[in-house]
KOLRO-210782 format. One record per atom (N, C-alpha, C): atom name; y, z, x; residue in one letter. Coordinates in steps of 0.05 Angstrom, whole numbers. Layout:
BEGIN
+----+--------+--------+--------+----+
! at !      Y !      Z !      X ! aa !
+----+--------+--------+--------+----+
! CA !      Y !      Z !      X !  A !
...
+----+--------+--------+--------+----+
This chain:
BEGIN
+----+--------+--------+--------+----+
! at !      Y !      Z !      X ! aa !
+----+--------+--------+--------+----+
!  N !    -41 !    443 !   1030 !  M !
! CA !    -41 !    467 !   1013 !  M !
!  C !    -43 !    496 !   1026 !  M !
!  N !    -19 !    507 !   1026 !  D !
! CA !    -14 !    539 !   1039 !  D !
!  C !    -35 !    558 !   1036 !  D !
!  N !    -34 !    578 !   1055 !  D !
! CA !    -53 !    602 !   1051 !  D !
!  C !    -43 !    614 !   1023 !  D !
!  N !    -24 !    619 !   1020 !  D !
! CA !    -20 !    635 !    986 !  D !
!  C !    -37 !    617 !    969 !  D !
!  N !    -38 !    594 !    967 !  T !
! CA !    -45 !    585 !    946 !  T !
!  C !    -76 !    581 !    949 !  T !
!  N !    -92 !    580 !    976 !  R !
! CA !   -123 !    580 !    975 !  R !
!  C !   -129 !    614 !    965 !  R !
!  N !   -115 !    635 !    972 !  S !
! CA !   -123 !    661 !    967 !  S !
!  C !   -119 !    666 !    941 !  S !
!  N !    -97 !    652 !    921 !  R !
! CA !   -102 !    661 !    894 !  R !
!  C !   -124 !    653 !    877 !  R !
!  N !   -128 !    662 !    860 !  R !
! CA !   -148 !    662 !    841 !  R !
!  C !   -143 !    656 !    811 !  R !
!  N !   -165 !    642 !    799 !  G !
! CA !   -159 !    633 !    768 !  G !
!  C !   -160 !    613 !    769 !  G !
!  N !   -165 !    598 !    738 !  P !
! CA !   -170 !    568 !    739 !  P !
!  C !   -153 !    547 !    749 !  P !
!  N !   -126 !    553 !    745 !  F !
! CA !   -107 !    537 !    758 !  F !
!  C !   -110 !    532 !    789 !  F !
!  N !   -110 !    557 !    799 !  W !
! CA !   -112 !    558 !    832 !  W !
!  C !   -140 !    554 !    838 !  W !
!  N !   -159 !    550 !    823 !  D !
! CA !   -189 !    543 !    836 !  D !
!  C !   -189 !    516 !    839 !  D !
!  N !   -173 !    502 !    812 !  V !
! CA !   -176 !    479 !    818 !  V !
!  C !   -159 !    457 !    840 !  V !
!  N !   -135 !    471 !    843 !  L !
! CA !   -119 !    469 !    867 !  L !
!  C !   -135 !    468 !    890 !  L !
!  N !   -151 !    492 !    899 !  A !
! CA !   -163 !    499 !    920 !  A !
!  C !   -187 !    479 !    926 !  A !
!  N !   -195 !    473 !    902 !  G !
! CA !   -217 !    450 !    903 !  G !
!  C !   -245 !    471 !    895 !  G !
!  N !   -239 !    490 !    888 !  R !
! CA !   -267 !    507 !    876 !  R !
!  C !   -277 !    505 !    853 !  R !
!  N !   -261 !    484 !    831 !  A !
! CA !   -268 !    478 !    810 !  A !
!  C !   -256 !    452 !    810 !  A !
!  N !   -266 !    436 !    784 !  A !
! CA !   -268 !    412 !    781 !  A !
!  C !   -239 !    413 !    767 !  A !
!  N !   -221 !    386 !    765 !  P !
! CA !   -198 !    394 !    745 !  P !
!  C !   -210 !    387 !    709 !  P !
!  N !   -197 !    396 !    696 !  P !
! CA !   -204 !    396 !    664 !  P !
!  C !   -206 !    368 !    663 !  P !
!  N !   -224 !    359 !    644 !  P !
! CA !   -227 !    330 !    633 !  P !
!  C !   -201 !    319 !    626 !  P !
!  N !   -187 !    328 !    605 !  A !
! CA !   -161 !    325 !    599 !  A !
!  C !   -140 !    319 !    614 !  A !
!  N !   -143 !    340 !    637 !  A !
! CA !   -118 !    334 !    656 !  A !
!  C !   -128 !    306 !    674 !  A !
!  N !   -151 !    302 !    679 !  E !
! CA !   -150 !    277 !    688 !  E !
!  C !   -146 !    249 !    675 !  E !
!  N !   -154 !    251 !    652 !  T !
! CA !   -150 !    231 !    629 !  T !
!  C !   -121 !    225 !    629 !  T !
!  N !   -100 !    245 !    632 !  L !
! CA !    -73 !    243 !    632 !  L !
!  C !    -61 !    231 !    662 !  L !
!  N !    -81 !    230 !    687 !  G !
! CA !    -71 !    230 !    704 !  G !
!  C !    -58 !    249 !    717 !  G !
!  N !    -61 !    272 !    712 !  W !
! CA !    -46 !    297 !    718 !  W !
!  C !    -39 !    305 !    752 !  W !
!  N !    -19 !    312 !    766 !  E !
! CA !    -18 !    312 !    790 !  E !
!  C !     10 !    333 !    796 !  E !
!  N !     -6 !    350 !    807 !  L !
! CA !     17 !    378 !    810 !  L !
!  C !     34 !    366 !    835 !  L !
!  N !     65 !    361 !    828 !  L !
! CA !     87 !    358 !    849 !  L !
!  C !     93 !    383 !    855 !  L !
!  N !    101 !    410 !    842 !  H !
! CA !    118 !    431 !    851 !  H !
!  C !    108 !    452 !    832 !  H !
!  N !    102 !    485 !    840 !  V !
! CA !     88 !    501 !    830 !  V !
!  C !    113 !    533 !    838 !  V !
!  N !    122 !    546 !    823 !  D !
! CA !    133 !    570 !    834 !  D !
!  C !    125 !    585 !    815 !  D !
!  N !    105 !    604 !    820 !  P !
! CA !     94 !    628 !    799 !  P !
!  C !    111 !    651 !    795 !  P !
!  N !    131 !    648 !    816 !  E !
! CA !    148 !    676 !    813 !  E !
!  C !    173 !    671 !    798 !  E !
!  N !    180 !    644 !    794 !  Q !
! CA !    206 !    630 !    779 !  Q !
!  C !    183 !    629 !    752 !  Q !
!  N !    164 !    619 !    744 !  G !
! CA !    149 !    609 !    726 !  G !
!  C !    156 !    581 !    718 !  G !
!  N !    162 !    565 !    741 !  V !
! CA !    169 !    539 !    742 !  V !
!  C !    146 !    514 !    751 !  V !
!  N !    146 !    494 !    736 !  I !
! CA !    122 !    478 !    751 !  I !
!  C !    141 !    441 !    748 !  I !
!  N !    126 !    427 !    760 !  E !
! CA !    131 !    401 !    759 !  E !
!  C !    106 !    384 !    761 !  E !
!  N !    101 !    367 !    746 !  V !
! CA !     75 !    352 !    752 !  V !
!  C !     83 !    327 !    740 !  V !
!  N !     67 !    309 !    747 !  A !
! CA !     65 !    277 !    747 !  A !
!  C !     35 !    270 !    729 !  A !
!  N !     46 !    250 !    709 !  F !
! CA !     22 !    238 !    695 !  F !
!  C !     29 !    203 !    700 !  F !
!  N !      2 !    191 !    690 !  L !
! CA !      1 !    163 !    695 !  L !
!  C !     -7 !    154 !    671 !  L !
!  N !     12 !    148 !    652 !  A !
! CA !      6 !    136 !    621 !  A !
!  C !     -4 !    105 !    630 !  A !
!  N !    -29 !    102 !    622 !  G !
! CA !    -41 !     78 !    620 !  G !
!  C !    -34 !     62 !    603 !  G !
!  N !    -36 !     36 !    597 !  E !
! CA !    -41 !     14 !    578 !  E !
!  C !    -58 !     28 !    557 !  E !
!  N !    -77 !     36 !    562 !  R !
! CA !    -96 !     51 !    540 !  R !
!  C !    -80 !     71 !    522 !  R !
!  N !    -57 !     85 !    531 !  F !
! CA !    -41 !    104 !    521 !  F !
!  C !    -24 !     93 !    498 !  F !
!  N !    -21 !     61 !    497 !  T !
! CA !      1 !     52 !    478 !  T !
!  C !     -5 !     52 !    450 !  T !
!  N !     17 !     47 !    434 !  N !
! CA !      9 !     38 !    407 !  N !
!  C !     11 !     10 !    406 !  N !
!  N !     11 !     -4 !    384 !  P !
! CA !     21 !    -28 !    376 !  P !
!  C !     43 !    -37 !    388 !  P !
!  N !     67 !    -22 !    387 !  M !
! CA !     91 !    -31 !    394 !  M !
!  C !     89 !    -36 !    430 !  M !
!  N !     68 !    -25 !    437 !  G !
! CA !     71 !    -25 !    471 !  G !
!  C !     82 !     -4 !    487 !  G !
!  N !     88 !     20 !    474 !  V !
! CA !    103 !     42 !    479 !  V !
!  C !     76 !     65 !    483 !  V !
!  N !     81 !     86 !    500 !  V !
! CA !     63 !    112 !    496 !  V !
!  C !     59 !    127 !    473 !  V !
!  N !     37 !    126 !    457 !  Q !
! CA !     34 !    135 !    434 !  Q !
!  C !     41 !    167 !    431 !  Q !
!  N !     58 !    177 !    418 !  G !
! CA !     68 !    203 !    416 !  G !
!  C !     50 !    231 !    422 !  G !
!  N !     23 !    224 !    413 !  G !
! CA !      0 !    243 !    421 !  G !
!  C !     -4 !    248 !    446 !  G !
!  N !      2 !    226 !    461 !  F !
! CA !     -3 !    232 !    490 !  F !
!  C !     15 !    246 !    502 !  F !
!  N !     39 !    231 !    488 !  L !
! CA !     63 !    250 !    507 !  L !
!  C !     65 !    277 !    501 !  L !
!  N !     55 !    290 !    473 !  A !
! CA !     52 !    314 !    465 !  A !
!  C !     34 !    332 !    486 !  A !
!  N !     13 !    321 !    491 !  A !
! CA !    -11 !    325 !    508 !  A !
!  C !     -1 !    328 !    538 !  A !
!  N !     17 !    308 !    548 !  M !
! CA !     26 !    317 !    571 !  M !
!  C !     46 !    336 !    573 !  M !
!  N !     64 !    341 !    553 !  L !
! CA !     79 !    362 !    551 !  L !
!  C !     61 !    395 !    550 !  L !
!  N !     43 !    397 !    533 !  D !
! CA !     21 !    415 !    530 !  D !
!  C !     14 !    417 !    559 !  D !
!  N !      6 !    399 !    573 !  D !
! CA !     -9 !    400 !    594 !  D !
!  C !     14 !    404 !    624 !  D !
!  N !     38 !    409 !    618 !  T !
! CA !     63 !    418 !    636 !  T !
!  C !     67 !    447 !    628 !  T !
!  N !     76 !    454 !    599 !  L !
! CA !     85 !    482 !    589 !  L !
!  C !     54 !    502 !    605 !  L !
!  N !     37 !    495 !    588 !  G !
! CA !      7 !    511 !    602 !  G !
!  C !      8 !    520 !    624 !  G !
!  N !      2 !    502 !    644 !  P !
! CA !      4 !    513 !    663 !  P !
!  C !     28 !    526 !    683 !  P !
!  N !     49 !    518 !    673 !  A !
! CA !     78 !    532 !    684 !  A !
!  C !     70 !    563 !    681 !  A !
!  N !     55 !    578 !    650 !  L !
! CA !     55 !    601 !    648 !  L !
!  C !     23 !    610 !    664 !  L !
!  N !      7 !    596 !    662 !  V !
! CA !    -24 !    604 !    673 !  V !
!  C !    -22 !    609 !    700 !  V !
!  N !     -3 !    591 !    717 !  A !
! CA !      1 !    600 !    748 !  A !
!  C !     13 !    627 !    749 !  A !
!  N !     23 !    632 !    729 !  T !
! CA !     31 !    661 !    739 !  T !
!  C !     11 !    689 !    725 !  T !
!  N !     -7 !    678 !    721 !  L !
! CA !    -29 !    699 !    706 !  L !
!  C !    -50 !    708 !    727 !  L !
!  N !    -61 !    732 !    731 !  P !
! CA !    -85 !    742 !    741 !  P !
!  C !   -108 !    726 !    737 !  P !
!  N !   -124 !    729 !    762 !  D !
! CA !   -156 !    720 !    758 !  D !
!  C !   -159 !    736 !    728 !  D !
!  N !   -178 !    718 !    709 !  G !
! CA !   -188 !    727 !    691 !  G !
!  C !   -178 !    728 !    666 !  G !
!  N !   -153 !    713 !    663 !  H !
! CA !   -134 !    714 !    642 !  H !
!  C !   -130 !    681 !    638 !  H !
!  N !   -129 !    677 !    608 !  F !
! CA !   -119 !    645 !    606 !  F !
!  C !   -100 !    650 !    588 !  F !
!  N !    -83 !    626 !    571 !  A !
! CA !    -69 !    627 !    556 !  A !
!  C !    -63 !    605 !    534 !  A !
!  N !    -79 !    604 !    514 !  P !
! CA !    -83 !    584 !    492 !  P !
!  C !    -55 !    584 !    482 !  P !
!  N !    -48 !    557 !    473 !  T !
! CA !    -21 !    547 !    467 !  T !
!  C !    -23 !    552 !    430 !  T !
!  N !    -13 !    571 !    423 !  L !
! CA !    -11 !    572 !    393 !  L !
!  C !      9 !    554 !    377 !  L !
!  N !     29 !    549 !    394 !  D !
! CA !     48 !    533 !    376 !  D !
!  C !     58 !    510 !    395 !  D !
!  N !     61 !    485 !    387 !  L !
! CA !     73 !    469 !    406 !  L !
!  C !     96 !    454 !    392 !  L !
!  N !    118 !    458 !    402 !  H !
! CA !    139 !    434 !    380 !  H !
!  C !    153 !    412 !    401 !  H !
!  N !    143 !    385 !    392 !  V !
! CA !    155 !    367 !    414 !  V !
!  C !    179 !    348 !    391 !  V !
!  N !    194 !    332 !    411 !  Q !
! CA !    217 !    320 !    397 !  Q !
!  C !    218 !    298 !    413 !  Q !
!  N !    215 !    275 !    407 !  F !
! CA !    215 !    254 !    418 !  F !
!  C !    240 !    239 !    420 !  F !
!  N !    250 !    228 !    438 !  L !
! CA !    278 !    222 !    449 !  L !
!  C !    281 !    196 !    450 !  L !
!  N !    258 !    182 !    458 !  R !
! CA !    263 !    151 !    465 !  R !
!  C !    237 !    143 !    468 !  R !
!  N !    233 !    113 !    465 !  P !
! CA !    203 !    105 !    476 !  P !
!  C !    198 !    108 !    503 !  P !
!  N !    172 !    118 !    509 !  A !
! CA !    158 !    111 !    541 !  A !
!  C !    144 !     93 !    540 !  A !
!  N !    151 !     76 !    562 !  R !
! CA !    134 !     53 !    574 !  R !
!  C !    111 !     68 !    591 !  R !
!  N !     90 !     48 !    592 !  P !
! CA !     63 !     56 !    607 !  P !
!  C !     81 !     62 !    646 !  P !
!  N !     65 !     79 !    657 !  G !
! CA !     74 !     83 !    679 !  G !
!  C !     72 !    118 !    688 !  G !
!  N !     83 !    119 !    707 !  R !
! CA !     89 !    150 !    717 !  R !
!  C !    109 !    166 !    700 !  R !
!  N !    103 !    188 !    688 !  L !
! CA !    119 !    210 !    682 !  L !
!  C !    116 !    228 !    692 !  L !
!  N !    138 !    246 !    687 !  V !
! CA !    145 !    269 !    701 !  V !
!  C !    153 !    292 !    682 !  V !
!  N !    133 !    316 !    684 !  G !
! CA !    138 !    340 !    662 !  G !
!  C !    145 !    358 !    680 !  G !
!  N !    173 !    371 !    672 !  R !
! CA !    177 !    398 !    679 !  R !
!  C !    181 !    425 !    661 !  R !
!  N !    162 !    441 !    666 !  G !
! CA !    168 !    461 !    652 !  G !
!  C !    169 !    495 !    660 !  G !
!  N !    170 !    507 !    640 !  R !
! CA !    185 !    534 !    658 !  R !
!  C !    176 !    552 !    632 !  R !
!  N !    170 !    575 !    640 !  V !
! CA !    167 !    600 !    622 !  V !
!  C !    195 !    615 !    616 !  V !
!  N !    202 !    615 !    595 !  V !
! CA !    222 !    620 !    579 !  V !
!  C !    229 !    651 !    585 !  V !
!  N !    206 !    659 !    571 !  R !
! CA !    205 !    692 !    567 !  R !
!  C !    175 !    699 !    563 !  R !
!  N !    165 !    722 !    583 !  R !
! CA !    132 !    723 !    578 !  R !
!  C !    135 !    756 !    577 !  R !
!  N !    116 !    757 !    557 !  G !
! CA !    118 !    777 !    543 !  G !
!  C !     89 !    794 !    554 !  G !
!  N !     72 !    814 !    540 !  R !
! CA !     52 !    830 !    551 !  R !
!  C !     28 !    805 !    541 !  R !
!  N !     35 !    800 !    516 !  Q !
! CA !     18 !    779 !    505 !  Q !
!  C !     31 !    752 !    492 !  Q !
!  N !     50 !    750 !    484 !  I !
! CA !     64 !    728 !    477 !  I !
!  C !     85 !    714 !    501 !  I !
!  N !     83 !    688 !    496 !  C !
! CA !    101 !    678 !    521 !  C !
!  C !    112 !    652 !    507 !  C !
!  N !    140 !    649 !    518 !  F !
! CA !    153 !    628 !    506 !  F !
!  C !    155 !    609 !    533 !  F !
!  N !    150 !    582 !    523 !  M !
! CA !    160 !    560 !    545 !  M !
!  C !    171 !    537 !    535 !  M !
!  N !    186 !    517 !    555 !  S !
! CA !    203 !    499 !    547 !  S !
!  C !    197 !    478 !    572 !  S !
!  N !    199 !    452 !    564 !  G !
! CA !    202 !    434 !    585 !  G !
!  C !    208 !    407 !    572 !  G !
!  N !    207 !    381 !    593 !  E !
! CA !    215 !    355 !    586 !  E !
!  C !    199 !    338 !    601 !  E !
!  N !    195 !    315 !    586 !  L !
! CA !    182 !    295 !    607 !  L !
!  C !    205 !    275 !    603 !  L !
!  N !    204 !    265 !    636 !  L !
! CA !    222 !    245 !    634 !  L !
!  C !    204 !    214 !    641 !  L !
!  N !    218 !    196 !    635 !  G !
! CA !    214 !    164 !    655 !  G !
!  C !    222 !    162 !    673 !  G !
!  N !    206 !    133 !    680 !  P !
! CA !    209 !    129 !    707 !  P !
!  C !    244 !    129 !    719 !  P !
!  N !    258 !    127 !    699 !  D !
! CA !    287 !    126 !    707 !  D !
!  C !    298 !    156 !    709 !  D !
!  N !    277 !    171 !    705 !  G !
! CA !    287 !    202 !    710 !  G !
!  C !    306 !    216 !    676 !  G !
!  N !    304 !    196 !    658 !  E !
! CA !    317 !    209 !    635 !  E !
!  C !    298 !    212 !    619 !  E !
!  N !    297 !    238 !    612 !  P !
! CA !    279 !    247 !    584 !  P !
!  C !    270 !    229 !    564 !  P !
!  N !    245 !    228 !    560 !  V !
! CA !    234 !    212 !    534 !  V !
!  C !    214 !    229 !    518 !  V !
!  N !    224 !    259 !    520 !  A !
! CA !    211 !    280 !    503 !  A !
!  C !    213 !    311 !    515 !  A !
!  N !    220 !    322 !    497 !  V !
! CA !    220 !    353 !    505 !  V !
!  C !    211 !    371 !    487 !  V !
!  N !    203 !    397 !    491 !  A !
! CA !    181 !    416 !    476 !  A !
!  C !    186 !    442 !    483 !  A !
!  N !    180 !    461 !    463 !  T !
! CA !    181 !    490 !    464 !  T !
!  C !    150 !    490 !    454 !  T !
!  N !    133 !    513 !    464 !  A !
! CA !    118 !    524 !    461 !  A !
!  C !    111 !    554 !    466 !  A !
!  N !     94 !    570 !    448 !  T !
! CA !     88 !    594 !    454 !  T !
!  C !     59 !    598 !    456 !  T !
!  N !     49 !    610 !    473 !  A !
! CA !     22 !    614 !    483 !  A !
!  C !     19 !    649 !    487 !  A !
!  N !    -14 !    654 !    473 !  Q !
! CA !    -23 !    684 !    474 !  Q !
!  C !    -33 !    691 !    499 !  Q !
!  N !    -32 !    703 !    516 !  I !
! CA !    -43 !    711 !    541 !  I !
!  C !    -73 !    729 !    531 !  I !
!  N !    -98 !    712 !    544 !  Q !
! CA !   -114 !    726 !    530 !  Q !
!  C !   -134 !    732 !    553 !  Q !
!  N !   -156 !    754 !    557 !  T !
! CA !   -169 !    752 !    576 !  T !
!  C !   -193 !    736 !    578 !  T !
!  N !   -209 !    739 !    596 !  A !
! CA !   -230 !    712 !    594 !  A !
!  C !   -252 !    722 !    576 !  A !
!  N !   -257 !    747 !    566 !  D !
! CA !   -273 !    753 !    547 !  D !
!  C !   -261 !    750 !    515 !  D !
!  N !   -237 !    744 !    513 !  G !
! CA !   -225 !    732 !    496 !  G !
!  C !   -208 !    755 !    478 !  G !
!  N !   -201 !    776 !    495 !  R !
! CA !   -188 !    799 !    480 !  R !
!  C !   -155 !    789 !    491 !  R !
!  N !   -141 !    801 !    474 !  Q !
! CA !   -117 !    800 !    478 !  Q !
!  C !   -100 !    808 !    501 !  Q !
!  N !    -89 !    803 !    519 !  A !
! CA !    -78 !    821 !    543 !  A !
!  C !    -71 !    842 !    529 !  A !
!  N !    -68 !    865 !    544 !  G !
! CA !    -56 !    891 !    534 !  G !
!  C !    -67 !    907 !    517 !  G !
!  N !    -95 !    889 !    502 !  S !
! CA !   -106 !    913 !    482 !  S !
!  C !   -129 !    921 !    499 !  S !
!  N !   -141 !    941 !    478 !  R !
! CA !   -163 !    953 !    492 !  R !
!  C !   -186 !    950 !    483 !  R !
!  N !   -207 !    943 !    498 !  P !
! CA !   -238 !    940 !    492 !  P !
!  C !   -247 !    953 !    467 !  P !
!  N !   -255 !    944 !    453 !  R !
! CA !   -272 !    953 !    425 !  R !
!  C !   -298 !    970 !    435 !  R !
+----+--------+--------+--------+----+
């Protein structure tokens, strides 16, 4: 981890620097950071889809794939935010392209457009062969830690 990563603050950076525990959902999904560029608003992460994620057909259940995409797109945005801000997902649209088998899946996400309060992201989830198994778009709302929308005045 470089000095720039250690000096950044906020939930995303605090987890990477070991100042905070990873979110339980990320641990369940086997989340692993591969690359992040906050200036470009891009991220690449890996997930470990275990057998416990499968449906009766032996493929990864779509809800887990959607969660992986949400845990790709959200961090792409959160990595760009200042300390004291977060961005809950308002909308997540997932398209399943083909079955995903248990194993390592790679998520690639990017911030498409970031406004003062509303942001748009897109991404894909790749199978072990490097081909997409699902794609997604999402909308998130930037908020402060006290629950106010970013850019709004305190009441």
